[in-house]
C-alpha positions in Angstrom: 12.1 -51.0 26.3 9.0 -49.2 27.6 10.7 -45.8 27.3 11.8 -46.7 23.7 8.1 -47.5 22.6 7.2 -44.1 24.4 9.9 -42.3 22.4 8.9 -44.0 19.4 5.2 -43.1 19.7 6.1 -39.4 20.6 8.6 -39.1 17.3 5.8 -40.6 15.2 3.5 -38.2 16.4 5.8 -35.1 15.5 6.8 -36.5 12.1 3.1 -36.9 11.2 2.1 -33.3 12.7 5.2 -31.9 10.5 3.9 -33.7 7.3 0.4 -32.2 7.5 2.0 -28.8 8.1 0.6 -26.2 5.3 2.2 -23.1 4.5 1.3 -20.4 1.9 2.7 -21.4 -1.6 5.1 -18.8 -2.8 3.4 -18.5 -6.1 -0.4 -19.1 -5.3 -2.7 -20.7 -8.0 -5.6 -18.9 -9.4 -8.7 -20.0 -11.4 -10.7 -17.6 -13.0 -13.8 -18.4 -15.0 -15.3 -15.8 -17.1 -18.7 -16.1 -18.9 -18.0 -15.4 -22.5 -20.5 -15.5 -25.4 -22.7 -18.2 -25.1 -20.1 -20.4 -23.0 -17.3 -19.5 -20.6 -13.5 -19.2 -20.5 -11.6 -20.9 -17.8 -8.0 -19.8 -16.9 -5.7 -21.7 -14.4 -2.2 -20.2 -13.6 0.1 -19.8 -10.7 1.3 -16.1 -9.6 4.8 -15.4 -8.8 5.9 -12.5 -7.3 8.6 -9.8 -8.3 10.1 -9.7 -4.6 12.7 -7.1 -5.8 14.1 -9.2 -8.6 14.5 -8.1 -12.3 11.8 -10.1 -14.0 12.0 -10.0 -17.9 15.5 -10.6 -19.3 16.6 -12.4 -16.1 14.0 -14.4 -14.0 12.1 -14.7 -17.6 14.7 -15.0 -20.2 13.9 -13.3 -23.5 13.3 -15.3 -26.5 12.7 -18.7 -24.7 9.2 -20.4 -24.1 7.8 -19.5 -20.6 5.3 -21.4 -18.8 3.6 -18.3 -18.3 3.4 -18.5 -14.6 5.1 -20.6 -12.1 4.7 -24.2 -10.7 2.1 -26.1 -13.0 1.4 -25.2 -16.7 -0.8 -22.1 -17.3 -4.2 -23.5 -19.2 -7.2 -22.0 -20.9 -10.4 -23.9 -21.5 -12.7 -22.5 -24.0 -16.3 -23.6 -23.6 -17.2 -22.7 -27.2 -15.3 -21.9 -30.2 -13.2 -18.7 -30.2 -11.1 -16.8 -32.9 -7.4 -15.8 -31.8 -5.5 -14.2 -34.4 -7.5 -15.0 -37.2 -7.5 -18.6 -36.5 -10.7 -20.7 -35.1 -10.0 -22.5 -32.0 -12.2 -25.1 -31.2 -13.7 -25.6 -27.7 -11.4 -27.6 -25.3 -8.4 -27.3 -23.0 -5.3 -25.5 -24.0 -2.0 -24.8 -22.8 -1.1 -20.9 -22.7 2.7 -20.2 -23.4 4.6 -17.3 -24.1 8.0 -16.1 -25.5 8.8 -12.7 -24.0 11.0 -10.1 -25.8 11.7 -6.6 -24.9 9.4 -5.0 -27.4 7.1 -7.8 -28.5 5.8 -11.1 -26.9 4.6 -14.3 -28.8 1.7 -15.6 -27.3 1.1 -19.5 -28.1 -2.0 -21.5 -27.7 -1.0 -25.1 -27.7 -2.5 -28.6 -27.7 0.2 -29.2 -25.0 -1.2 -28.4 -21.3 1.5 -29.9 -19.2 4.5 -27.8 -20.3 6.6 -26.1 -17.5 10.1 -25.9 -18.8 11.4 -24.9 -22.6 12.6 -28.5 -23.0 9.1 -29.8 -22.6 7.8 -27.5 -25.4 6.6 -28.9 -28.9 6.2 -26.4 -31.6 4.0 -28.9 -33.9 1.6 -28.7 -31.0 0.8 -25.0 -31.6 -2.8 -24.1 -32.3 -2.0 -20.4 -33.2 0.7 -18.0 -32.3 0.1 -14.3 -32.1 2.8 -11.4 -31.6 1.5 -8.8 -29.5 3.3 -5.4 -28.4 4.6 -4.8 -25.0 3.1 -1.9 -23.1 5.1 -0.3 -20.3 3.0 0.4 -17.0 3.4 3.4 -14.8 2.9 1.2 -11.9 4.4 -2.1 -11.1 2.4 -5.3 -11.0 4.2 -7.2 -7.7 2.2 -10.4 -8.5 2.0 -11.9 -12.0 -1.6 -11.1 -13.0 -3.7 -12.5 -16.0 -7.5 -11.0 -16.3 -10.2 -10.8 -18.6 -10.9 -7.2 -19.5 -13.1 -5.1 -22.0 -15.6 -7.8 -22.2 -18.4 -7.7 -24.7 -20.9 -10.2 -25.9 -18.6 -11.5 -28.7 -15.0 -10.3 -27.8 -12.9 -9.8 -25.1 -9.1 -9.5 -24.1 -6.8 -11.5 -21.9 -4.4 -9.1 -20.1 -1.1 -10.4 -18.9 0.8 -8.0 -16.6 4.0 -8.3 -14.3 6.6 -5.7 -12.9 5.9 -3.1 -15.4 5.3 -4.9 -18.6 1.7 -5.8 -19.9 0.4 -7.7 -23.1 -3.0 -7.9 -24.4 -4.3 -10.8 -26.3 -7.7 -10.3 -28.0 -10.3 -13.1 -28.2 -13.4 -13.2 -30.0 -16.6 -15.5 -30.8 -19.4 -15.8 -33.2 -22.8 -15.5 -31.5 -25.1 -13.7 -33.8 -26.0 -16.7 -36.2 -26.4 -18.9 -33.1 -28.7 -16.8 -31.3 -30.8 -15.9 -34.3 -31.3 -19.7 -35.0 -32.3 -19.9 -31.5 -35.0 -17.2 -31.7 -36.3 -18.5 -34.8 -36.7 -21.9 -33.0 -38.2 -20.6 -29.8 -40.7 -18.4 -31.9 -42.4 -21.6 -32.8 -43.0 -22.9 -29.2 -46.2 -22.4 -27.2 -44.7 -19.7 -25.3 -42.0 -17.5 -27.2 -39.5 -15.3 -25.4 -41.0 -12.1 -27.0 -39.1 -9.9 -24.6 -35.8 -11.3 -24.8 -35.9 -11.7 -28.9 -37.1 -8.0 -29.0 -34.1 -6.9 -26.6 -31.6 -8.5 -28.9 -33.2 -7.4 -32.2 -33.1 -3.7 -30.8 -29.6 -3.9 -29.3 -27.8 -5.7 -32.2 -29.0 -3.6 -35.0 -32.0 -6.0 -36.4 -35.5 -5.4 -37.7 -36.8 -2.6 -35.4 -40.4 -3.2 -36.5 -40.2 -6.6 -35.5 -38.8 -5.7 -32.4 -41.6 -3.3 -31.3 -44.0 -6.1 -32.3 -42.7 -8.5 -30.0 -42.3 -5.8 -27.2 -46.3 -5.4 -27.7 -46.8 -9.2 -27.3 -44.7 -9.3 -24.3 -46.7 -6.5 -22.6 -50.0 -8.1 -23.3 -51.8 -8.6 -20.3 -49.0 -7.6 -18.1 -49.9 -4.6 -16.1 -46.9 -4.3 -13.9 -43.9 -4.8 -16.2 -42.3 -1.2 -16.3 -39.2 -2.6 -17.7 -41.0 -4.0 -20.8 -43.1 -0.7 -21.5 -39.6 1.2 -21.0 -37.7 -0.7 -23.6 -40.7 -0.7 -26.0 -40.7 3.0 -25.6 -36.7 2.9 -26.6 -37.6 0.9 -29.5 -40.4 3.2 -30.6 -37.9 6.2 -30.2 -35.4 4.6 -32.3 -38.0 4.1 -34.9 -38.9 7.9 -34.8 -42.2 7.2 -33.4 -42.0 10.0 -30.7 -45.5 10.2 -29.6 -46.1 6.5 -29.4 -42.7 6.4 -27.5 -43.8 9.0 -25.1 -47.2 7.2 -24.3 -45.1 3.9 -23.4 -42.6 6.0 -21.4 -45.2 7.3 -19.4 -47.2 4.2 -18.7 -43.4 2.7 -17.6 -43.0 5.6 -15.2 -46.6 5.0 -13.7 -46.0 1.4 -13.3 -42.4 2.2 -11.9 -43.8 4.7 -9.4 -46.6 1.9 -8.4 -43.7 -0.5 -7.8 -41.4 2.2 -6.1 -38.9 1.7 -8.5 -36.7 4.7 -8.5 -34.3 3.4 -11.0 -37.0 3.3 -13.8 -38.7 6.3 -13.0 -35.4 8.2 -13.5 -34.9 5.9 -16.8 -38.1 7.1 -17.9 -37.6 10.9 -16.9 -34.7 10.9 -19.0 -36.1 9.3 -22.1 -39.0 11.5 -22.0 -36.7 14.7 -21.7 -34.8 13.2 -25.0 -38.2 13.0 -26.8 -39.0 16.8 -26.3 -35.7 17.8 -28.3 
């Protein structure tokens, strides 16, 4: 009887140890969070491999809804409203589905976040459908890959790549009206963000005279802010005020030398050279 209990305990130990065994997932999950606009986009998907197989038209059939990955459903979470295919998509979590074909894919943003098979898909839950062309890649992508690319303040692209096929989904968001409203509100406070507001105005085709006025206020009493003087010089140069721009660039260079910041020394030298033309 004693031997029976010892054997039972030993068997229990090995079963428990086996239950805890962890091995790499054949299609590992990846979560990507990308800052975008004034919020972010979070992507969650699984990454199957080619493994010597024919992918599109075989492993992934043409003309059928695909979970766009493996294992669990692929999802996108938008922190703010975005526009896809001309349709405004409110902030929230959505399923990312596709219908691959030889020359085009249909990309679907769905309210369903749990679709793992074509049978579970409900077309009436579509938020937007976009048809995009397939691009053939020179190099094969062994692991299915979704990534954010060509990221700008108000636009980015979602790239989907596997084997030698790639498709691109453009995504955009409206930020200018929100930022302008924020600037107007912040300028009424005790400590206005003069530098940040001036940079936004200068970089986005706003009133340059207003921008240079804010650079001036940002620089008041600050004898070490070489970066402020450099951007002030850039703004004056855009206004065609070369002599004033030169003076601010020289001041910025002097401050940068004192701070031992070689990058800004070079930036100012480049700006000064352009002002001599």
